[in-house]
NUFI-918672 format. One line per 2 residues: number of its first residue (from 1); their letters; for each residue x, y, z of C-alpha. Coordinates in Angstrom, 1 decimal. Layout:
BEGIN
NUM> A> X Y Z  ...;
This chain:
BEGIN
1> MS> -26.5 -22.8 5.1  -25.4 -19.2 5.6;
3> HT> -25.0 -16.6 2.8  -21.8 -14.7 2.2;
5> VH> -22.4 -11.1 3.1  -20.1 -8.1 2.5;
7> PY> -18.5 -7.4 6.0  -19.1 -3.6 5.6;
9> SH> -22.8 -3.6 4.5  -23.5 -6.3 7.1;
11> RL> -22.6 -3.8 9.9  -24.2 -0.6 8.4;
13> GI> -26.1 1.2 11.1  -24.6 -0.9 13.9;
15> IR> -20.9 0.0 13.9  -20.5 1.4 10.4;
17> DW> -21.7 4.6 8.7  -22.4 5.1 5.0;
19> KS> -19.5 6.0 2.7  -21.7 8.4 0.7;
21> RW> -23.7 10.7 3.0  -26.3 12.9 1.3;
23> FS> -30.1 13.2 0.8  -31.7 14.0 -2.5;
25> TD> -35.1 14.4 -4.1  -36.3 12.2 -7.0;
27> KN> -35.5 15.0 -9.4  -31.7 15.0 -9.0;
29> YR> -31.1 11.7 -7.3  -30.0 9.9 -10.5;
31> TA> -27.5 12.7 -11.4  -26.0 12.7 -7.9;
33> LK> -25.6 9.0 -7.8  -24.0 8.9 -11.3;
35> AD> -21.6 11.7 -10.2  -20.7 9.7 -7.0;
37> IL> -19.9 6.5 -9.0  -17.9 8.3 -11.7;
39> IR> -15.8 10.2 -9.0  -15.2 7.0 -7.0;
41> EF> -14.2 5.0 -10.1  -11.9 7.7 -11.4;
43> LT> -10.1 8.3 -8.0  -9.7 4.5 -7.4;
45> KE> -7.9 4.3 -10.8  -6.0 7.6 -10.7;
47> LR> -4.7 7.2 -7.1  -3.7 3.5 -7.2;
49> AF> -0.1 4.3 -6.6  -0.8 6.5 -3.5;
51> YL> -2.1 3.6 -1.4  -5.8 4.7 -1.3;
53> GG> -7.5 3.6 1.9  -11.0 4.9 1.2;
55> IE> -13.2 7.6 -0.5  -16.1 9.3 1.3;
57> TE> -18.6 11.8 -0.2  -20.8 14.3 1.6;
59> RT> -23.3 16.6 0.0  -25.1 19.8 1.2;
61> RK> -27.0 22.3 -0.8  -23.9 24.4 -1.2;
63> AL> -21.0 21.9 -1.5  -19.9 18.4 -2.6;
65> RI> -17.2 17.3 -0.3  -14.9 14.4 -1.2;
67> VV> -12.7 12.9 1.5  -9.7 10.9 0.2;
69> KT> -8.0 8.7 2.7  -4.4 7.8 1.9;
71> SR> -1.2 6.7 3.6  0.9 9.0 1.3;
73> PG> -0.8 12.4 1.7  2.4 14.4 1.0;
75> ML> 2.9 12.8 -2.4  -0.7 13.5 -3.3;
77> IG> -0.9 17.1 -2.0  2.4 18.1 -3.7;
79> KA> 4.3 21.4 -3.3  2.0 24.2 -2.1;
81> GD> -1.1 22.0 -2.7  -0.6 21.7 -6.5;
83> GV> -1.6 18.1 -6.6  -5.0 18.7 -5.0;
85> IK> -5.7 21.6 -7.4  -4.9 19.4 -10.4;
87> LR> -6.9 16.5 -9.1  -9.9 18.7 -8.5;
89> EK> -9.7 20.0 -12.1  -9.6 16.5 -13.4;
91> IL> -12.7 15.6 -11.4  -14.6 18.6 -12.8;
93> KI> -13.4 17.8 -16.3  -14.8 14.2 -16.0;
95> LR> -18.1 15.6 -14.7  -18.3 18.0 -17.7;
97> IN> -17.5 15.2 -20.2  -20.4 13.1 -18.8;
99> KI> -22.7 16.2 -18.8  -23.2 16.2 -15.0;
101> DL> -24.2 19.6 -13.5  -23.3 20.1 -9.8;
103> GG> -26.2 22.6 -9.6  -24.2 25.4 -8.0;
105> QE> -22.5 23.1 -5.5  -18.8 23.8 -4.8;
107> LK> -16.4 20.9 -5.2  -14.3 20.5 -2.1;
109> LD> -11.4 17.9 -1.9  -10.0 16.9 1.5;
111> IE> -7.0 14.6 2.0  -6.9 12.5 5.2;
113> EI> -3.8 10.6 6.3  -4.1 7.0 7.4;
115> RS> -1.8 6.7 10.5  -1.6 2.9 10.5;
117> PE> -1.6 1.8 6.8  -0.9 -1.9 7.7;
119> SN> -4.2 -2.2 9.6  -6.2 -0.9 6.6;
121> AA> -7.6 -3.7 4.4  -7.6 -1.6 1.1;
123> IA> -3.9 -0.7 1.6  -2.9 -4.3 2.6;
125> AM> -4.7 -5.6 -0.6  -2.8 -3.0 -2.6;
127> MV> 0.5 -4.1 -1.1  -0.3 -7.7 -2.1;
129> AE> -1.2 -6.7 -5.6  2.0 -4.6 -6.0;
131> AL> 4.2 -7.5 -4.8  2.4 -10.0 -7.2;
133> EK> 2.9 -7.6 -10.1  6.6 -7.6 -9.4;
135> RL> 6.4 -11.5 -10.0  7.3 -12.4 -6.3;
137> PF> 6.1 -15.9 -5.2  2.5 -15.6 -4.0;
139> RR> 2.9 -17.7 -0.8  5.9 -15.7 0.3;
141> VM> 3.9 -12.4 -0.4  0.9 -13.6 1.7;
143> KQ> 3.1 -14.6 4.6  5.1 -11.4 4.6;
145> II> 1.9 -9.2 4.4  0.2 -11.2 7.2;
147> EK> 3.3 -10.8 9.4  3.3 -7.0 8.8;
149> IM> -0.4 -6.7 9.6  -0.2 -8.9 12.7;
151> AV> 2.7 -6.7 14.0  0.1 -3.9 14.5;
153> KE> -1.0 -3.9 18.1  -4.7 -3.4 17.5;
155> VK> -5.0 -6.2 14.9  -6.5 -9.5 16.4;
157> GV> -6.7 -11.5 13.2  -6.2 -11.4 9.4;
159> RI> -7.2 -13.5 6.4  -6.0 -13.2 2.8;
161> YL> -7.5 -14.9 -0.2  -6.0 -15.1 -3.7;
163> GG> -7.8 -16.5 -6.8  -6.8 -16.9 -10.4;
165> RL> -3.9 -18.3 -12.4  -1.5 -18.4 -9.4;
167> GG> 2.2 -18.7 -10.4  1.1 -18.5 -14.1;
169> AE> -0.5 -22.0 -13.9  -2.8 -23.1 -16.8;
171> IA> -5.7 -23.9 -14.4  -7.0 -21.2 -12.1;
173> RS> -7.2 -22.0 -8.4  -7.5 -20.2 -5.0;
175> EE> -5.2 -20.0 -2.0  -6.0 -18.7 1.5;
177> MK> -4.0 -17.9 4.6  -5.3 -16.9 8.0;
179> RG> -3.8 -15.8 11.3  -5.7 -15.2 14.5;
181> RV> -9.6 -14.8 14.7  -11.9 -13.3 12.0;
183> PL> -15.5 -13.6 13.3  -17.6 -12.6 10.3;
185> QT> -21.0 -13.2 11.9  -20.4 -11.1 15.0;
187> LR> -22.0 -7.7 14.3  -20.0 -5.8 16.8;
189> AD> -16.7 -7.2 15.4  -14.7 -4.4 13.7;
191> ID> -13.8 -6.1 10.4  -12.1 -4.2 7.6;
193> FA> -12.6 -5.8 4.2  -11.2 -5.0 0.8;
195> RE> -11.0 -6.4 -2.8  -8.2 -5.7 -5.3;
197> KA> -6.9 -7.0 -8.6  -3.3 -7.7 -9.5;
199> HM> -2.9 -7.1 -13.3  -0.6 -9.9 -14.6;
201> TY> 0.4 -10.6 -18.2  -1.7 -13.8 -18.2;
203> GD> -4.8 -12.2 -16.6  -5.9 -10.7 -13.4;
205> LG> -5.6 -12.2 -9.9  -8.3 -11.6 -7.4;
207> IK> -7.3 -10.5 -3.9  -9.5 -10.3 -0.8;
209> VW> -8.3 -9.1 2.7  -10.1 -9.3 6.0;
211> IY> -8.6 -7.6 9.1  -10.2 -8.0 12.5;
213> KG> -9.5 -5.3 15.1  -11.5 -6.5 18.1;
215> EI> -15.1 -5.7 19.2  -16.8 -2.3 19.4;
217> FA> -19.3 -1.9 22.2  -21.9 0.9 22.6;
219> KD> -19.7 3.1 24.8  -16.8 3.0 22.2;
221> QK> -19.1 3.4 19.2  -19.2 7.2 19.0;
223> DH> -15.4 7.5 19.4  -14.8 4.9 16.7;
225> QI> -17.1 6.7 14.1  -15.4 10.0 14.8;
227> K> -12.0 8.3 13.9;
């Protein structure tokens, strides 16, 4: 019997790097960790409509850098960068409310564009959630999203799982669709995984998306991490 392991954490140190990159002493570790969690939770909720692909944090003695990956950077940045300034102020306000001191660190907010949103699992899961919230039939939604993802050249396989009161049924159940290969136990397999919730009137529906983009070998690993 094998255990279900998160595809990202399963590959940490092999083909994946940490999403939070910093080192801290025991004295301020708790504060830094709490700040990271609060920022991540706030941005995930605040930027739901901007097709958020990922959030990364980096800390040095002088700065706290937050990298927001989105497929709609223009909408987020706004005219003359107004959107970024407002978002930065909101983050600082949340930290102040929770009595978190950055200890002299400057808060930097960088916006990165995702060139191929269909091959990003977080964005694909968001697309499924958006379609389900519009009351579209779930099987049709799954088929359409799978076709969109498989149309991307680099994608070798995709799997989508839905769970909950599908179609408004009284009894919760789960449905799954798969196309191509998704080798979860192969450590060099480049698998992007994401979870999302579709907020329906009769409760939330759980969404999971796995996207397989081929294998990464030692010679390609440095190039892949730079991307």
